[in-house]
C-alpha positions in Angstrom: 0.0 0.1 0.1 0.9 3.5 -0.6 0.2 6.8 0.3 -1.4 9.5 -1.9 0.6 12.8 -2.3 -1.8 15.1 -2.8 -1.1 18.4 -4.8 -1.8 21.9 -3.4 -2.1 24.7 -4.8 0.7 27.3 -3.8 -1.9 29.8 -2.1 -2.9 27.3 0.4 1.0 26.6 1.1 0.7 22.7 1.1 2.2 20.6 -1.5 3.4 16.8 -2.2 6.7 16.7 -0.6 9.3 14.4 -2.3 12.2 12.9 0.1 15.8 13.7 -1.0 17.1 10.5 0.0 16.7 7.1 -1.0 13.9 5.2 1.6 14.1 1.8 0.2 13.0 -0.7 2.8 16.1 -2.6 1.9 18.0 0.4 3.5 16.6 1.2 6.8 18.6 1.3 10.1 16.5 0.3 12.6 15.5 2.6 15.1 12.8 2.6 18.2 10.0 4.5 16.0 10.8 1.9 13.0 10.1 -1.2 15.4 6.4 0.3 15.5 6.5 0.8 11.8 7.1 -2.8 11.9 4.3 -3.3 14.0 2.1 -1.2 12.0 2.9 -3.6 9.4 1.5 -7.0 11.0 -1.5 -5.0 11.8 -2.3 -4.1 8.0 -1.9 -7.7 7.1 -4.1 -9.1 10.0 -6.8 -6.6 9.3 -6.7 -7.8 6.0 -7.0 -11.2 6.7 -9.9 -10.7 9.1 -11.8 -8.3 7.0 -14.8 -10.0 7.3 -14.8 -9.9 11.0 -14.1 -6.4 11.9 -17.3 -5.3 12.8 -17.4 -8.1 15.8 -16.5 -4.9 18.0 -19.5 -2.6 17.1 -22.9 -2.7 18.9 -24.8 -0.9 16.4 -25.0 -1.5 12.5 -23.4 0.3 9.9 -24.6 1.3 6.6 -23.7 -0.2 3.8 -20.3 0.1 2.4 -19.7 2.9 5.3 -16.4 4.8 5.3 -14.9 6.8 8.3 -12.6 9.7 7.3 -9.9 10.4 10.0 -8.1 13.9 9.9 -5.0 13.8 11.5 -2.5 17.3 11.5 0.3 16.4 12.3 3.3 18.9 13.7 6.5 17.4 15.3 4.9 14.0 16.4 7.8 11.6 14.9 7.5 9.9 18.2 4.0 9.0 18.3 2.4 9.5 14.4 3.3 5.6 13.9 1.3 4.1 16.8 -1.7 6.6 16.0 -1.9 5.4 12.6 -1.9 1.6 13.7 -4.4 2.2 16.4 -6.5 4.1 13.8 -6.1 0.9 11.2 -7.5 -1.4 13.8 -10.9 0.2 13.7 -13.9 -2.0 13.0 -14.5 -0.6 9.9 -13.4 1.1 6.8 -11.1 4.0 7.5 -9.6 6.5 5.4 -6.9 8.4 7.3 -5.8 12.0 6.0 -2.8 13.1 7.7 -1.8 17.1 7.2 2.0 17.2 7.9 2.3 20.9 9.1 5.4 21.9 8.7 7.3 19.5 11.0 11.0 20.2 11.9 12.0 17.1 13.3 11.8 13.8 11.5 7.9 13.3 11.2 8.3 13.4 7.2 10.5 10.6 7.4 8.1 8.8 9.9 5.4 9.6 7.1 7.7 8.6 4.1 8.2 4.9 5.6 4.8 4.6 6.9 3.4 5.0 3.3 5.2 1.9 2.9 2.9 0.0 4.9 -0.3 1.8 5.0 -3.1 3.2 2.6 -2.7 6.8 3.2 -3.5 10.4 2.1 -0.9 12.5 3.1 -0.6 16.5 2.2 2.6 18.4 3.2 2.3 22.6 4.3 5.9 24.1 3.6 5.8 25.7 6.6 3.7 25.5 10.3 0.6 27.0 9.6 -1.7 25.6 12.5 -4.2 23.1 13.5 -6.9 24.8 11.8 -5.3 25.6 8.6 -4.2 21.6 8.6 -7.9 20.9 9.0 -8.9 23.2 6.5 -6.5 21.3 3.9 -7.6 18.0 4.7 -11.3 18.3 4.4 -11.9 18.9 0.2 -9.5 15.7 0.3 -12.1 13.6 2.6 -14.6 10.8 0.9 -15.9 9.3 3.8 -19.5 9.3 5.1 -18.7 10.8 8.4 -15.5 12.6 9.3 -13.7 12.9 12.7 -10.5 14.8 14.1 -7.6 13.0 15.5 -4.7 14.3 17.4 -1.5 12.7 16.7 -0.2 12.6 20.2 -1.3 9.7 23.2 -4.0 12.0 24.5 -7.2 10.8 22.6 -7.8 7.3 22.3 -9.0 6.0 18.6 -11.0 3.2 20.5 -13.4 5.8 21.7 -13.7 7.0 17.9 -16.5 3.9 18.1 -18.9 5.7 20.4 -17.9 9.4 18.9 -19.6 8.5 16.0 -22.9 6.2 17.4 -25.2 9.6 17.5 -24.2 10.0 13.6 -24.6 6.5 12.4 -28.2 5.8 14.3 -29.3 9.3 13.4 -29.8 10.7 16.8 -27.0 13.6 16.2 -25.9 16.0 13.3 -22.8 16.6 15.2 -21.1 14.5 17.6 -18.2 15.7 20.2 -16.3 13.7 22.5 -16.0 14.9 25.8 -13.3 14.2 28.4 -15.9 15.7 31.2 -18.6 13.0 30.9 -18.4 10.0 33.0 -15.2 9.2 34.8 -12.9 11.4 33.9 -9.8 11.0 36.8 -7.5 11.6 33.7 -8.7 15.0 33.1 -7.7 15.9 36.5 -3.8 15.2 35.8 -3.9 17.8 33.7 -2.9 21.4 35.2 -5.4 23.7 36.8 -5.2 26.5 34.4 -5.5 24.2 31.5 -9.4 22.8 33.3 -10.2 26.1 34.2 -9.3 27.3 30.8 -11.2 24.8 29.3 -14.7 25.4 31.5 -14.5 28.9 31.0 -14.1 28.7 27.4 -17.0 25.8 27.2 -18.9 28.1 29.7 -18.9 31.1 27.1 -19.3 29.6 23.8 -22.5 28.0 25.4 -23.4 31.3 26.7 -23.2 32.8 22.7 -24.3 29.4 20.9 -27.1 28.4 23.4 -25.8 24.9 23.8 -25.4 22.8 26.5 -21.4 21.2 25.8 -19.4 19.9 29.0 -16.3 20.0 26.2 -16.3 22.7 23.4 -12.1 22.3 23.2 -12.3 18.6 22.6 -10.3 16.8 19.9 -12.8 14.6 18.9 -15.6 16.4 16.9 -17.2 14.5 14.6 -19.6 15.6 11.1 -21.4 14.3 8.7 -19.0 14.7 5.1 -22.0 16.5 3.4 -22.1 19.3 6.6 -18.6 19.9 7.1 -17.4 20.7 3.2 -20.4 23.1 3.3 -18.5 25.1 6.3 -15.6 27.4 5.6 -12.9 27.6 8.5 -10.8 30.7 8.6 -8.6 30.5 11.9 -5.5 28.6 11.4 -4.6 27.6 14.9 -7.0 26.6 18.1 -9.5 29.0 17.3 -11.4 26.5 14.9 -13.1 24.8 18.0 -15.3 27.9 19.1 -15.4 28.8 15.0 -16.7 25.1 13.7 -18.8 25.1 17.0 -20.6 28.5 16.3 -21.0 27.7 12.7 -22.7 24.4 13.6 -24.9 25.8 16.2 -26.3 28.7 13.8 -27.3 26.3 10.8 -29.2 24.8 14.6 -27.3 21.1 14.0 -28.3 19.0 16.4 -25.1 18.1 18.9 -24.7 15.2 20.9 -21.6 14.5 23.5 -20.3 10.9 24.4 -17.9 10.0 27.2 -14.1 9.4 26.0 -10.7 8.9 27.6 -8.3 11.2 28.0 -4.7 11.2 29.1 -3.0 14.6 29.5 0.3 15.8 28.5 2.2 18.3 30.0 4.6 21.0 28.6 7.9 18.8 28.2 5.5 16.5 26.4 4.9 18.7 24.1 1.7 20.0 24.6 1.6 23.6 22.8 -1.7 25.1 23.9 -0.6 28.2 25.6 -2.2 31.7 27.0 -2.0 33.6 23.6 -4.4 30.6 22.4 -6.6 31.1 24.8 -6.8 34.7 24.2 -7.5 34.4 20.5 -10.0 31.6 21.4 -11.6 34.0 23.6 -11.9 36.6 20.7 -13.6 33.4 18.0 -16.2 32.8 20.8 -17.9 36.5 20.3 -16.7 37.1 16.6 -18.3 33.8 15.3 -21.8 35.1 17.1 -22.2 37.8 14.8 -19.9 36.8 11.5 -19.9 34.0 9.8 
């Protein structure tokens, strides 16, 4: 299986990237993350051999030929991206993985090049870092699944939870589904910093006041939408302002929201957590901006 390297217009700052060295599998010098790539290949082989049994982990019926598209924005995640891909490949339904490499400065691009030998991926590249919102904006025109969901490339969110996140959409109970870290047993959330938890709750509360929704976790990574809905929304924010922007725009159109509990494993600053006070201020501004501007 190979990656699909999609050419993007220069105005979008995304392009197909060609490696400058030979990455043939015969020339690998094994390093720890390449052992995970070998594990990824094993997962791919197992999934191909057992495709008829893939729905055994589901407790609801899927439409005929259902496909889930997973958008994975990636920035400096060379240590985690291979494992995230392998976990996504284990989901019990057809899954299209669309990765947007957002101008990483570490070895992420090399890892993705090697992953392409084993996995059927769509990979888009930004020449420079633009932010999560920009990465999602680049990916949306290229998804082809019935439902689209967003997956971070670190280990904070467990792809197994996507089975329950998309359930309300598959069953017709909602138009938009968010995975909430604050429903059910959220003991892992308590391990995140107090300021981070407080900021998230304040921003969610303000967003609810503006949109009329009753969310517990507006800032969650896990947001799922039908492709027919998300491809009609124009995303303007390049960074984490995407979260309140998409929430406000969907609420304005009176789509039905539903939340479901998910697991969460908080990262700290030393592990690469990137959201800071500037992002919080930007998010606050976006909450009120998109109340009046579409």
